[in-house]
N, C-alpha and C positions, 0 to 999 in steps of 0.2 A: 202885333202879330195874333193870327186869328186865335180866338178864347177857345174852343175845344180841343184845337192842337197843342195850344199851352199847355193845357190841363193835364191832354196823355204826355207829352213828352216830362214833365215836372212829377208824374207818379212814377214814370220808367226812373227815372232820374234816383230818383228816392231810393226806389227800389232797387237800383243796383249799388247803391251806395251803401246801402243794409246788410242784412246775413240771411234774409229770408230765402229759400232758396224753390224750385221748382224741379219735380220730377216728371217725366210722364211717360210711360208706358211696363216693363213687366223685363225687373234688372235679371229676372231668369232668362231673357229675349238675347243676354249679351252672352256672344262667342268665349270673350278673354274677361280675367274681372277689371270692374272701374280703371283702376290704377295701371294697367295694360295696357289700356283699349286710352287713356290722357298720355301716358308715354311712348307709347309707336311714334318711329319718326321710319323715314324714306328708306333705313337698311333693314329694317324689320322683316321678315322671312314671308310673314304673313300681306305686305306688301305688296301688291300688282302696278300701281302706279298711283301721280298723286298731281293735284291738279291742284296750282298755288296763283292761279290766276284770282280769287275773286277779293272781292273790295275787306268784307271781313269775317270769312273764314276761311281755312284749308282744305279741301277734299282729300279723303282717301281710298281707296278701292281695295278693300280686304277679301282676300280669301283665306278663309278657316273652316277644314275638314271639310272642303265643298264645295261650301257657301257662300256665297258674295256679297258685299255687306258693303254700304256710303258710307261712313264716318267720315262725319261733320265737326270740324274743331275748330272751334272762336279763335282771329288774330288777338297776339297780347295787345294791337292796336291796330282799329281800325283804321281801312286808309280813305273812307268818305268820311271827309272831315265836317259835319256839321250834327246836331246831338240826333237828327234820325240815325245817322251814320254809327254814332255812339255808341246808341239804343239798339242796331240795327237785330242782336243777335240773342239779348233778351224778347225784344217783339216776336221774332223767329221762336221760340222756347212758347213763348205766351201761345202764338196761333196754334203750334201743332197741338198745344193743350187742348185748344179747342176743337180743330180739325179731325184728331183724335176720336172725340167722344164721339162726333158725328158720325165717323167711319165702323164707331166699333155698336150704333144703334142700328137694328135691323130696319128702324124704319127710312133713316137717313144715310142706309151706306150705300146703295145704285148710285147715288145721284154725286156720290165722291169717289169714286170708283178709280177718276182719272188723275187726284192725287195721292201723294204717295204718304204709306202710313210711315208713323213712326214707332220704333223699337222698341227706343229707350233712346231719355235724356234727359239730362243733368247740368241746370243753368249754370251754379257755382261750378262744377268741374270741367265746363265750356266745352263739351261736344252733345251733338246726336247721330243718334247709330239710327240709321232706313236698309231695310232690305236694298239692293243691286240695281237699278234698272238701265238695262243691257238695252242702248240705247245712245242718240246723241243727241245734242243740243238742236233745236230745228232749226234747220238752214232749206226749207222750201216747204209753201203754205197747201192746200186744196180746199175745196168745198167744207170735205168731212173732215179738215182739220181744227178749219174756222168753227165748224158746228158744236166739236168737241171742248175748242176752248170757250166758248161763246156761253155753250150748257154748264161750265164748270162754275163761269164766274156768275153767274144767274144764280147755282147752288150757294156760293159761299156767300152773293149777296141774300138770300131768301135767309142765312144766320148770321145776317150782321156782319159781314168781314166782306173789304172790298181790300181787292187787290193793285196794287199802286204802279210796281215794278215787273211787267210784264214783257222783259227783254228775254232775247233769240238765250241764253244761257241757262232761265228759267223755266225753263222747256225745253222736257226731254220726250222726242221721235221713236219708238222703235219700229216702225215699219206699218205700223201695224195705230196705236191709239197712242195718243200724248199723254204727257207727265207733269203735272202742278209739281213742283219739289221745295223751291225758296220761299219765303214768305218772312224775309226780313223787311218789307215795307206793306205789310197786310195789316191795315187797321179794322178793329170794331165803330160799328156805325151804326142808325134806325135809319136803314134803307125807306118806312114811310115817313121819316118827318125830315130825312137830310137828302143832300144830290147825295155825295162820298161824307167820307170822315171828314171834312174841312164843314158839314157844317150845311148853311146855304146862301155859305160868301161864294164858291169859287164851282158853278154849275157847267161849267167847260168838261171837269171833270168825271170820267165817267166810264164803266166798263171797256165798249170798243173804246173808243177814246184811247183808252190808256196801252192794247193791244199797237191800234197806230202807232201812235206816240213813239213808244218804246220800243218796238218790238219792227210793223207792219212797211212802215215807208225809207227805217233806214236797212231793211231791204231791199227796198226796189232803187231805192241811191246806190247800196253797194251793187247790183246785179245791170244799170241805166244801160251799160255797153254792151249788152246782150242780149238783153228785153226791149221789145219796139214800143212804143206810146202805147200802139192797140192793146201788145201783151199785158202791159200793167194795168191800162184803164179794164181790162176785163179782166183780173185777177180781182180791182178796186171795187166791181159790179157781185163777183161771187161774195165777198166780204161782207156788202152795203144788201146783200139779199139775206146769208145766213141773220148776217146782225137784228135786220128789220125780221125775219121771223122769232128770233130769242125776246126781243124786246117789243115784239107784238103780247107774246104771255107774260114778258112782264109786267106790260099796264095790267093784262087782268089783273096778275095777281095783285095789283098795285089798288085796285079798286075793288075788290075781291077784302082785301083787309083792310078798309077806308086810308090808307096814308093818305095826306094832309093836300086840299086840292094843288097848293105851289108843286110839290110834287108829280101829281098825275100831271097838271099843264106843261111843267117839265119834260113828262116823258112823251110825252102828245105830236108836242113843238117837233123834237128829235125827231120821232115817228114821219109824219108830216113831211118834214125836210128830202128824211132819204128818199118817201115815196116820191113825193115832184120830181127829183134827179133820179129815180131809177126807172121812170116814163121818159126821161127828155134827155137825149144824148151830151147836149150843150149843156144844159145842168149839170149832169155829170162829171164831165170834164171842171164844169165851175168849182162845184163841190170837192172834184177829185184836187187841184190846181190849194183851193184855200186848205181843204186839211191838211197836207202838204205842208205846208208854209207854217199851219200852226202847230203841227206836231214838233219838226225840226224845231222850230222858236224855243217850243215845249223843254223837250229832251238837251237844249244848247244849256235852257240855263237850269236843268237841274245836274247837269254836269260839272257847270260851273262855280254852284252853291257849293255841289261837295269835294272841288278840287280835287275827281274825279274821270278828267275826259282819258278823250282814245285819239287815233287816225279817225276815227268816226265822228266823233266832234268835232274835228276844224274839216273832214266832208262836209259837214252838216253848214258850218257855217258858212263854208264859200257858197253852197248852194243858196242858200239864204240872202247873202249879200245878191248875186246873180239874179234870184226872182225879185228882189228888193230896185234892180234897176233896173229888170226889162217888162215885171206883170203889177206894179204897185199899184195903180187904179183899180186893178180887178180884184186886187187881194183887199184894199181898203176895200171894196166896193160889197165884196162878200161878207165881212164879217171876220176876216183872215188877222186879224189884227187884235192880237187879243191883250188885257191888262196893260201896263207901264210901256209898251210900244204904240196902244191905243195914242196915247198922248202925246207923238213925234212925229214929225214930215220923212219924205223919205230919202233929205237931204242928213238928219239927223239920225235914220234907223239904219243906212246904210253905215257911221262914224259907229254908232253904238255895237254894229256886229263886228267890226275890223278891230274894235279895242278890245272885244270879245276874243278875236280869233287871237290875240298876244295871248290872255290871258292863259287860252285854250293852249297854247302854245308851252307854256310856265309851268301847265297842270297835267301835264300827261303822266297816265300811268302805264308803267309797264306789262 
């Protein structure tokens, strides 16, 4: 296992097993006592609706004296069956503490305007209280939405935080702007020395890739019957154009802050690949195919690892098998075969994902 990841996991497991607590915010911001918030259930007159689909917590929409709140309560047992899943609520409270400090500072508050505030959180009592966001999980994209998301990710990276789970349910859109609110898989790292919170071992993972993998390519797969290939490619072009702007800003920041040469070279290589694709329609199509395959494979691996598969996992697996059967050489030539997949041939890969499909069917989350 990656040494940095193991160090973080062991530290969080020790904290989880200990008695120390983490409190975020001001208890006076709570509209009820802590005991009352912990005891709330769906029958309470304060509860407007309950969202029980989360893998690590249940969310209650509360209305108390005319004000609306989001109460996130830890599940007794996380439905993601690995260490990161088991410690994700602790990790979220830790990150809420980090982010609220940034939101409270006049110097940094504006950069974090798209990230939800924390009114009060108590790790040992197992809850997080936030203002209610009047919106819905993001279900479409635009150039402005991409800009808000990537700018928020860049602000987090400058603060030494990387969000790994940019899934649809973790981004709320209110009709004007996005709100990021779930931080169970956001980890600290040094952006001047490391690619991501895995250190220097996995350069494939970065902010734009995370949105593509956990969200955009799933969205395109979900709506493939109503979006033409030209529509999909046009949206992908918008994403890359906005991403290129933000990553160019990031490269300037890395240089100004004396990042390691390896980090600057890595960021430069990503930018150059995107620039070439945006100037050449055929290259853009090739990159789209390669990155869609990469994204589906990475998301499948996440779901299989956590035994937290859904119907979308099965759709992604079917898509991967089809692509392996029809465009394998193109995938191989464009560097889309990552990690263990790079060691396997076409027949072996098809067999691997057929086996994954059986596992995913057994790991279905309701």
